[in-house]
C-alpha positions in Angstrom: 27.3 -26.4 -23.3 24.6 -24.0 -22.2 24.4 -22.9 -18.6 20.9 -22.6 -16.9 20.9 -20.5 -13.7 18.2 -21.2 -11.1 17.6 -20.3 -7.5 16.8 -23.5 -5.5 19.2 -26.5 -5.6 16.1 -28.7 -5.1 15.0 -27.9 -8.6 18.3 -28.9 -10.2 17.8 -32.7 -10.5 14.2 -32.3 -11.8 15.3 -29.7 -14.5 18.4 -31.7 -15.6 16.1 -34.6 -16.4 14.1 -32.4 -18.8 16.9 -30.4 -20.3 19.1 -33.4 -21.2 22.6 -33.3 -22.5 24.1 -30.0 -23.6 22.8 -28.2 -20.5 24.3 -27.6 -17.1 22.2 -26.3 -14.2 23.6 -24.1 -11.5 21.7 -23.0 -8.4 22.4 -19.6 -6.7 20.7 -20.7 -3.5 18.6 -17.5 -3.5 20.0 -14.0 -3.7 23.7 -13.6 -4.6 23.6 -9.8 -4.6 21.5 -7.6 -2.2 21.4 -4.6 0.1 24.0 -5.2 2.9 22.4 -6.6 6.1 24.1 -4.2 8.5 24.0 -0.9 6.8 21.2 1.4 5.4 22.7 1.5 1.9 20.1 3.8 0.3 21.4 7.2 -0.8 18.5 9.5 0.1 20.3 12.5 -1.5 21.0 10.7 -4.8 17.6 9.7 -6.2 17.4 6.9 -3.6 20.2 4.9 -5.3 20.5 1.5 -3.6 24.0 0.3 -2.9 24.0 -3.5 -3.7 26.8 -5.8 -2.7 27.6 -9.4 -3.4 26.5 -11.5 -0.5 29.6 -12.3 1.6 28.5 -15.9 2.2 28.2 -16.4 -1.5 31.8 -15.5 -2.4 32.9 -19.0 -3.4 29.5 -19.7 -5.1 29.8 -16.5 -7.2 33.4 -17.4 -8.2 32.2 -20.9 -9.4 29.3 -19.3 -11.2 31.6 -16.9 -13.1 33.8 -19.8 -14.2 31.0 -21.9 -15.5 29.4 -18.9 -17.3 32.8 -18.0 -18.9 33.1 -21.6 -20.2 29.4 -21.8 -21.4 28.2 -21.1 -25.0 25.2 -19.4 -23.6 23.8 -18.4 -20.2 20.0 -18.6 -19.6 18.7 -17.3 -16.3 15.6 -19.3 -15.1 14.9 -17.8 -11.6 11.3 -17.9 -10.2 8.6 -16.4 -12.3 7.7 -13.4 -10.0 9.1 -9.9 -9.3 11.7 -11.1 -6.8 12.8 -13.8 -9.3 13.1 -11.1 -12.0 15.2 -9.0 -9.6 17.5 -12.0 -8.9 17.9 -12.5 -12.6 18.9 -8.9 -12.9 21.5 -9.3 -10.1 22.8 -12.5 -11.7 23.2 -10.7 -15.0 25.0 -7.8 -13.3 27.4 -10.2 -11.5 28.2 -12.0 -14.7 28.5 -8.8 -16.8 25.5 -9.8 -19.1 23.4 -7.2 -20.8 19.9 -7.6 -19.3 18.4 -6.4 -22.6 19.6 -9.5 -24.4 17.5 -12.6 -24.5 19.0 -14.2 -21.5 15.9 -14.8 -19.4 13.6 -17.9 -19.5 10.7 -18.7 -17.2 8.2 -21.5 -16.7 5.1 -21.7 -14.4 5.7 -25.5 -13.8 8.7 -27.8 -13.9 7.4 -30.2 -16.5 9.1 -31.3 -19.7 6.6 -29.5 -21.8 6.9 -26.2 -20.0 10.7 -26.3 -19.8 11.2 -27.2 -23.5 8.7 -24.4 -24.4 10.6 -21.9 -22.2 13.8 -22.7 -24.1 12.2 -21.6 -27.4 11.0 -18.3 -25.9 14.0 -16.5 -24.2 13.4 -12.8 -23.5 15.1 -9.8 -22.1 15.0 -9.2 -18.3 11.8 -7.2 -17.6 13.2 -4.0 -16.0 9.7 -2.9 -15.0 9.3 -5.9 -12.8 12.8 -5.4 -11.4 12.1 -1.7 -10.6 8.8 -2.7 -8.9 10.8 -5.1 -6.7 13.5 -2.4 -6.2 10.9 0.1 -5.0 9.5 -2.5 -2.5 13.0 -3.3 -1.2 13.9 0.4 -0.8 10.6 1.3 0.9 11.0 -1.6 3.3 14.6 -0.6 4.0 13.6 3.0 4.7 10.8 2.0 7.1 12.9 -0.7 8.8 16.1 1.4 9.3 14.4 4.7 10.1 11.4 3.6 12.2 12.9 0.7 14.2 15.4 2.8 16.1 12.6 5.1 17.3 10.5 2.2 18.6 13.6 0.8 20.3 14.2 4.2 21.9 10.7 5.0 22.9 9.3 1.5 23.8 11.8 -1.3 24.3 15.3 -2.3 23.0 15.8 -4.2 19.7 12.4 -3.7 18.3 11.7 -3.7 14.6 9.0 -2.1 12.4 7.9 -3.1 8.9 5.9 -1.3 6.3 3.5 -4.3 5.9 4.3 -6.1 9.2 3.2 -3.2 11.3 -0.2 -2.9 9.5 -0.8 -6.7 10.0 0.0 -6.2 13.7 -2.5 -3.4 13.8 -5.2 -5.6 12.4 -4.6 -8.1 15.2 -4.5 -5.4 17.9 -7.6 -3.6 16.7 -9.5 -6.9 16.7 -8.4 -7.6 20.3 -9.6 -4.2 21.4 -12.9 -4.7 19.6 -13.3 -8.0 21.4 -12.5 -6.4 24.8 -14.9 -3.5 24.2 -17.7 -5.9 23.0 -20.8 -5.9 25.2 -22.8 -9.1 24.8 -26.5 -8.8 24.4 -28.9 -11.4 25.8 -31.4 -13.2 23.5 -33.5 -16.3 23.6 -34.2 -19.0 21.0 -37.5 -21.0 21.1 -37.5 -24.3 19.3 -40.4 -26.8 18.8 -39.7 -30.5 18.3 -42.2 -32.3 16.0 -42.8 -35.8 14.7 -44.7 -37.1 11.7 -44.6 -40.6 10.2 -41.7 -41.5 12.5 -39.7 -38.6 11.2 -38.5 -36.1 13.8 -37.9 -32.5 12.8 -37.6 -29.0 14.4 -39.0 -25.6 13.8 -37.7 -22.3 15.2 -39.7 -19.2 16.3 -39.0 -16.4 13.9 -41.9 -13.8 14.0 -44.9 -12.4 15.8 -47.8 -11.0 13.9 -45.6 -11.3 10.7 -42.9 -9.1 12.2 -39.5 -10.4 13.0 -39.3 -11.3 16.7 -36.2 -10.9 18.9 -36.7 -12.2 22.5 -34.4 -10.3 24.8 -35.0 -11.7 28.3 -36.6 -14.4 30.5 -39.8 -12.4 31.0 -40.4 -12.2 27.3 -39.7 -15.9 26.6 -42.1 -16.8 29.5 -44.9 -14.8 27.8 -44.3 -16.5 24.5 -44.4 -19.9 26.2 -47.7 -19.0 28.0 -49.2 -17.8 24.7 -48.5 -21.0 22.8 -48.9 -23.6 25.6 -51.4 -26.2 24.5 -52.1 -24.5 21.2 -52.1 -26.3 17.8 -49.1 -25.9 15.5 -50.7 -25.6 12.0 -48.8 -25.7 8.7 -49.5 -22.3 7.1 -47.3 -22.3 4.1 -44.9 -24.6 2.2 -42.3 -23.3 -0.3 -40.2 -25.6 -2.4 -37.2 -24.4 -4.4 -34.1 -25.6 -6.2 -30.7 -24.0 -5.5 -27.3 -24.5 -7.0 -23.8 -24.1 -5.6 -21.1 -23.2 -8.0 -17.7 -24.9 -7.8 -14.9 -23.0 -6.1 -12.0 -21.5 -8.1 -8.6 -23.3 -8.1 -6.2 -22.3 -5.4 -4.3 -19.0 -5.2 -1.5 -18.7 -2.6 -4.0 -17.1 -0.1 -6.8 -19.6 -0.5 -4.3 -22.5 -0.4 -2.9 -21.2 2.9 -6.4 -20.7 4.4 -7.6 -24.2 3.4 -4.4 -25.9 4.6 -4.9 -24.4 8.0 -8.6 -24.8 8.3 -8.9 -28.3 6.8 -5.5 -29.8 7.6 -4.3 -27.8 10.6 -1.1 -26.9 8.8 0.5 -23.6 9.9 1.6 -21.0 7.3 5.2 -22.1 7.8 4.5 -25.8 7.2 2.2 -25.1 4.2 4.8 -22.8 2.6 7.6 -25.4 3.1 5.5 -28.3 1.8 4.2 -26.4 -1.3 7.8 -25.4 -2.1 8.9 -29.0 -2.1 5.9 -30.1 -4.3 6.8 -27.3 -6.8 10.5 -27.9 -6.9 10.3 -31.7 -7.1 10.1 -34.8 -4.9 11.5 -38.3 -5.2 8.8 -40.6 -6.6 9.4 -44.3 -6.7 10.1 -45.5 -10.2 10.1 -41.9 -11.6 13.0 -40.2 -10.0 12.6 -36.6 -8.9 9.5 -34.9 -10.4 7.6 -31.7 -9.7 3.9 -32.1 -8.8 2.4 -28.6 -8.8 2.7 -25.3 -10.6 4.3 -22.2 -9.2 3.0 -21.5 -5.6 3.1 -17.7 -5.3 0.2 -16.4 -7.3 -3.0 -14.4 -6.9 -4.5 -15.6 -10.2 -7.3 -18.1 -10.7 -6.5 -18.5 -14.4 -5.5 -21.9 -15.8 -4.2 -22.9 -19.2 -6.6 -24.3 -21.8 -4.5 -27.5 -21.9 -4.8 -28.0 -18.1 -8.5 -27.2 -18.2 -9.1 -29.7 -21.0 -7.1 -32.4 -19.3 -9.1 -31.8 -16.1 -12.5 -32.0 -17.8 -11.5 -35.2 -19.6 -10.4 -36.7 -16.2 -13.7 -35.8 -14.6 -15.7 -37.4 -17.5 -13.6 -40.6 -17.3 -14.0 -40.9 -13.5 -17.4 -39.4 -12.7 -19.3 -39.3 -15.9 -20.5 -36.6 -18.4 -23.0 -35.1 -16.0 -20.2 -33.9 -13.7 -18.7 -31.6 -16.4 -20.5 -28.3 -17.3 -21.3 -27.6 -20.9 -18.7 -24.8 -21.0 -15.5 -24.8 -19.0 -15.6 -22.9 -15.7 -13.6 -19.7 -15.9 -12.9 -17.6 -12.8 -12.3 -13.9 -12.6 -9.3 -12.9 -10.5 -9.7 -10.2 -7.8 -9.5 -6.6 -8.8 -6.0 -6.0 -7.4 -4.5 -9.3 -8.6 -1.2 -9.2 -10.5 -2.4 -12.2 -12.6 1.2 -13.0 -13.6 0.8 -16.8 -13.3 -1.7 -19.5 -13.4 -3.5 -20.7 -10.3 -1.9 -23.5 -8.2 -2.8 -26.8 -9.7 -1.3 -30.3 -10.3 1.0 -30.5 -13.3 -0.5 -33.8 -14.5 -3.9 -35.2 -13.8 -2.5 -38.7 -14.3 -0.3 -38.3 -11.2 -3.0 -38.9 -8.6 -2.3 -38.4 -4.8 -2.7 -42.1 -4.2 -0.1 -43.0 -6.8 2.6 -40.9 -5.0 1.4 -41.3 -1.4 4.1 -43.8 -0.4 6.8 -41.4 -1.8 5.6 -38.3 0.0 5.8 -37.0 3.6 2.5 -36.8 5.4 2.3 -33.0 5.0 3.3 -33.2 1.3 0.7 -35.9 0.6 -2.1 -34.1 2.4 -1.4 -30.8 0.7 -1.0 -32.3 -2.8 -4.3 -34.1 -2.3 -6.0 -30.8 -1.3 -4.6 -29.0 -4.3 -5.4 -31.9 -6.7 -9.0 -32.2 -5.5 -9.6 -28.4 -5.5 -8.5 -28.2 -9.1 -10.7 -31.2 -10.1 -13.7 -29.5 -8.4 -13.0 -26.2 -10.1 -13.9 -27.8 -13.5 -17.0 -29.7 -12.3 -20.7 -29.1 -12.4 -22.7 -27.2 -9.8 -24.1 -29.0 -6.8 -27.9 -29.0 -6.8 -30.2 -28.9 -3.7 -33.9 -29.2 -3.0 -35.1 -26.8 -0.4 -38.3 -26.9 1.6 -39.3 -23.9 3.8 -42.3 -24.5 6.0 -44.1 -21.8 8.0 -46.0 -23.2 11.0 -48.5 -21.0 12.8 -49.4 -21.1 16.5 -51.7 -18.2 17.6 -49.9 -15.1 16.2 -46.5 -16.7 16.3 -44.7 -18.2 13.3 -42.2 -21.0 13.4 -40.0 -22.0 10.5 -38.8 -25.5 9.6 -36.2 -25.9 6.8 -35.2 -28.9 4.9 -32.3 -29.1 2.5 -31.3 -32.2 0.6 -28.6 -32.8 -1.9 -30.1 -33.8 -5.3 -26.9 -33.8 -7.4 -23.4 -33.8 -5.8 -21.6 -32.1 -8.7 -18.3 -30.7 -7.4 -19.0 -31.8 -3.8 -18.4 -35.4 -4.9 -14.7 -34.3 -4.7 -14.4 -31.3 -2.6 -16.4 -29.5 0.2 -15.7 -25.9 1.1 -14.7 -25.1 4.7 -17.2 -23.2 6.9 -16.7 -22.3 10.6 -20.4 -22.5 11.1 -20.7 -25.7 9.0 -23.2 -23.8 6.8 -22.8 -26.4 4.0 -24.1 -29.2 6.2 -27.4 -30.5 4.8 -30.4 -29.8 7.0 -32.0 -33.2 6.1 -35.3 -34.1 4.8 -38.7 -33.0 6.2 -41.6 -35.4 6.2 -44.4 -34.8 3.7 -46.5 -32.0 5.1 -49.7 -30.4 3.8 -50.9 -26.8 4.3 -53.6 -26.6 7.0 -52.5 -29.8 8.8 -51.7 -29.8 12.5 -48.3 -31.2 13.3 -47.7 -33.1 16.4 -45.4 -31.3 18.9 -43.5 -33.3 21.4 -41.6 -30.6 23.1 -40.8 -26.9 23.2 -37.4 -25.7 24.3 -36.1 -22.3 25.2 -32.4 -21.5 25.2 -30.7 -18.4 26.6 -28.0 -17.0 24.3 -25.6 -14.1 24.2 -24.2 -12.3 21.1 -20.6 -13.1 20.6 -17.7 -10.7 19.8 -15.8 -11.2 16.5 -13.3 -14.1 16.6 -9.6 -13.5 17.0 -7.6 -13.8 13.9 -6.0 -17.2 13.0 -3.1 -17.2 10.5 -5.6 -18.2 7.9 -8.2 -15.5 8.6 -5.4 -12.9 8.8 -4.1 -13.9 5.4 -7.7 -13.6 4.1 -8.0 -10.1 5.6 -4.7 -9.0 4.2 -5.7 -10.2 0.8 -9.1 -8.6 0.9 -7.7 -5.3 2.1 -4.9 -5.3 -0.5 -2.1 -5.5 2.1 1.0 -7.4 0.9 1.2 -9.9 -1.9 1.2 -13.7 -2.2 4.9 -14.0 -1.7 4.8 -11.9 1.5 1.8 -13.2 3.5 3.5 -16.1 5.3 6.7 -14.2 6.2 4.8 -11.1 7.4 2.6 -13.1 9.8 5.3 -15.5 11.0 7.5 -12.5 12.1 4.7 -11.3 14.4 5.1 -14.3 16.7 8.8 -14.6 16.1 9.3 -11.1 17.6 6.9 -11.7 20.4 4.4 -9.1 19.1 1.8 -11.8 19.1 1.4 -15.2 20.8 -0.8 -18.1 19.9 -3.7 -19.3 21.9 -4.5 -22.5 20.2 -4.9 -21.5 16.6 -5.7 -17.9 17.4 -3.3 -14.9 17.3 -3.2 -12.8 20.5 -1.3 -9.5 20.7 1.2 -9.2 23.5 1.5 -6.2 25.7 4.5 -5.2 23.6 2.6 -5.6 20.4 -0.1 -3.4 21.7 2.4 -0.7 22.8 3.9 -0.7 19.3 0.5 -0.3 17.6 -0.5 2.4 20.0 2.7 4.3 19.4 2.5 4.0 15.6 -1.1 5.1 15.7 -0.2 8.2 17.5 2.8 9.3 15.4 2.7 7.3 12.1 -1.0 6.8 11.4 -0.7 8.5 8.1 1.5 5.7 6.6 1.0 2.7 8.9 -2.6 2.1 8.1 -4.6 -0.2 5.8 -5.6 2.3 3.2 -2.1 3.8 2.6 -0.4 0.4 2.5 -3.0 -0.9 0.0 -2.5 2.2 -2.1 1.2 1.6 -2.1 0.8 -1.9 -3.4 -1.2 -0.4 -6.3 1.6 2.0 -7.0 4.1 -0.9 -7.0 1.8 -2.6 -9.6 1.9 0.6 -11.7 5.7 0.5 -11.7 5.6 -3.2 -12.9 3.2 -2.1 -15.7 5.4 0.9 -16.7 2.8 3.4 -15.5 4.9 5.0 -12.8 8.6 5.7 -12.0 10.0 3.9 -9.0 12.0 6.9 -7.9 8.9 9.0 -7.8 7.0 6.5 -5.7 9.8 6.3 -3.1 10.2 10.1 -3.2 6.6 10.8 -2.4 6.7 8.3 0.5 10.0 9.7 2.0 8.9 13.3 1.8 5.9 12.6 4.0 7.6 10.0 6.2 10.7 12.0 7.2 8.5 14.6 8.9 6.7 12.0 10.9 10.0 10.6 12.0 11.3 14.0 13.1 8.1 14.7 15.2 8.2 11.3 16.9 11.9 11.6 17.7 11.5 15.1 19.1 8.5 14.1 21.3 9.1 13.5 25.0 6.4 10.8 25.0 7.7 7.3 25.9 6.0 4.0 26.4 8.9 2.4 28.1 7.9 0.2 31.1 9.3 1.7 34.3 11.4 -0.7 36.3 9.9 -2.1 39.5 12.1 -2.5 42.6 12.1 -5.9 44.3 13.5 -7.2 47.6 15.7 -9.6 45.7 19.4 -8.8 46.3 22.0 -8.9 43.5 24.4 -11.7 44.3 27.2 -9.8 42.6 27.1 -6.3 44.2 24.5 -6.3 46.9 22.1 -3.8 45.3 18.4 -4.5 44.8 17.2 -6.2 41.6 14.6 -4.5 39.4 11.9 -6.0 37.2 12.6 -4.7 33.7 10.9 -5.2 30.4 12.9 -6.5 27.4 12.2 -7.7 23.9 11.6 -11.2 25.3 9.5 -10.2 28.2 10.3 -9.4 31.9 13.6 -10.1 33.5 15.5 -9.1 36.7 18.3 -6.5 36.2 20.5 -5.0 38.9 19.6 -1.4 40.0 23.4 -0.7 40.0 23.4 -0.8 36.2 25.6 0.1 34.3 28.3 -0.5 37.0 26.8 -4.0 37.6 25.3 -5.7 34.5 23.9 -8.8 36.4 20.6 -10.1 35.0 18.4 -13.0 36.0 15.3 -14.6 34.7 12.1 -13.3 36.3 9.7 -15.9 37.6 6.2 -14.8 38.7 5.4 -18.1 40.5 7.2 -20.1 43.2 9.4 -22.6 41.5 9.1 -26.4 41.9 12.1 -28.6 41.5 12.2 -30.7 38.4 15.0 -33.1 39.5 18.1 -33.6 41.6 21.5 -32.2 40.6 23.8 -35.0 39.4 26.9 -33.1 40.7 25.9 -32.0 44.3 22.5 -33.6 44.9 20.6 -30.3 45.5 17.4 -29.4 43.6 17.4 -28.6 39.9 14.9 -25.9 38.7 13.8 -24.8 35.2 14.9 -21.3 34.1 14.6 -19.3 30.9 17.3 -17.4 29.1 16.8 -13.8 28.1 15.6 -15.1 24.7 13.0 -17.3 26.4 14.7 -20.6 25.9 14.3 -23.2 28.7 17.3 -24.7 30.6 17.8 -26.5 33.8 20.3 -25.5 36.6 21.2 -26.3 40.2 19.7 -24.1 42.9 23.2 -23.5 44.2 24.3 -21.1 41.6 27.4 -20.0 43.5 28.7 -23.3 44.7 27.6 -25.6 41.8 27.6 -24.7 38.1 25.5 -27.6 36.8 23.4 -26.6 33.7 21.6 -28.8 31.1 19.2 -28.1 28.2 17.4 -31.4 29.2 15.8 -32.5 32.4 18.1 -34.7 34.6 16.4 -37.8 35.9 18.5 -38.2 39.0 19.7 -41.6 37.7 23.1 -42.6 36.3 23.8 -44.3 33.0 24.3 -48.1 33.4 27.0 -48.0 30.7 29.3 -45.0 31.6 28.0 -43.7 34.9 27.2 -40.2 33.7 23.8 -38.6 34.5 20.7 -39.5 32.5 18.2 -36.9 31.0 14.7 -37.0 29.8 14.4 -36.0 26.1 10.9 -36.3 24.6 9.7 -39.9 25.1 13.2 -41.3 25.7 15.7 -41.4 28.6 19.2 -40.7 27.2 22.7 -40.6 28.6 24.3 -37.1 28.8 27.5 -38.6 27.6 27.3 -41.9 25.7 24.8 -43.4 23.3 22.6 -45.2 25.9 18.9 -44.6 25.5 15.6 -46.2 26.4 11.9 -45.6 25.7 9.8 -44.2 28.5 7.0 -46.7 29.3 3.6 -45.1 29.7 2.5 -44.9 33.3 6.1 -45.1 34.6 7.0 -41.5 34.1 
């Protein structure tokens, strides 16, 4: 019996189906050995030696793994095909006492029978260059987290955390917000003429005066233009016809998948990551059992295998016809700083269409699979072709432009249309047949006041795009980095947009002042390149960490020694502490403002801080007084009686004021249902009766 060690239990059933008898599959459920969570564990005086420990919560799992490995004829480690997966393989080998230089490592980019069987024929040694690149990242992040976070907590607010990449992502959001605040809108005016010919209505826009680009800045200027052209003929001066082509987009990388999922499907990074993981590991499909649908999901490469490319082209010919496939396969160049370790994200089999598995998938999984499937098909299709007509219309010395754009051949757009905030891809429509020198009938002339707009706030998708373009982080880190900004209250969401909190701005301001040399885009991107060099055996990981620490420790010392603090000063209120009689103060904490006793530390009483007068949400089921909504120090909502001293009623759900018809206990409102706080009674809330 051979033992195959993987990370995720969700892959186990899918893999066993392909491995067959003679193999046992064991899942580590992620890391089994790592840096301890509650200690620094990096020896700065001994070549930055990390002190790894078996994860305490994996004690029984490790014991079981050792027993199975001891009884196995051979152990093959098949963790994820990336740097972190390679590091986990190395840790598994260490725990089992295996020599990492022996051929104990297998990997596959997709969980298909063909890929798994092929991997079994190509075992290799664990790649220590990849392991060392991951070790360097882990050590660098540990140094920043453990050495910088305490300073932020001391100088700004308690329990803050800093991250080598996280803090740079926050800086992007804060800098964009400052740019928006400092933006000064400029007035401008558009002038549009509405024409008609042969029952076809079309528009032209004013673009130039005496053949020079015209920008109308105010009402006076627009009125002069209107006076000059009033009652004058609009004469077709020039007609230009052209053909344009639009090339198919590359198949998805992690970044482009995350962007499209948010822009087109409204799926957050967290939902997209979770859904993609399930599609990669395997889902239950009726009549097929558990099968994986897509290739590995953490990649910055647009490369695909020849077999996949051929299968896709054949599928397109069969479904759309030969014209929809280019003469030569489309090949896409990956970005300059891409690791290019794996293929792009694509469906494993073209025969498993989204509609075939729709009934077996969750809504998110179906929509994401359909997006990935269609993007891959489009990537191997012909260009879309357009006919363009640009018409110059003269009136006195002013020139108006009318543009017509019609789709002549759909090409890849028959399957997939790229997202555009400005809807740039939308066809302008056809213009009527026009001749040079003819006068076009003008029905109306409109002027419209406009103002220049500031750059838009970042969404999760646009922040991922910015991080990728600037070389900050890597595919496996985008989602986690951005998610932590909102989880730690450094940013909030206004709809889909990320808005820095006051706390987030303070952190960025402080880091800019004392740590600008290392917490900036250029330095962070350069460090990613150095980690790539380690992975390619071009640099030593100890040297990379050493060069960072030698500069960073001086910045830490300067910041710690400085008297500058950004702590919010407490504000005295007229509210009296019910425990000791002293006045309560408005204080700032990690989760926002709260009331704390001025007699601290002798009195440690704290209360939620409310800026508006409260309104009761219900009646207390115990004493009949009003029930109000409150927040815990961590921001979680709860409901309590106004009589805090005499009545101790508290509930996480809103009490309705009614009693359960079955047991007599109080009822609560939970979502769209009324439920008993004690027994199983529940009923739907009828719309209009809330």
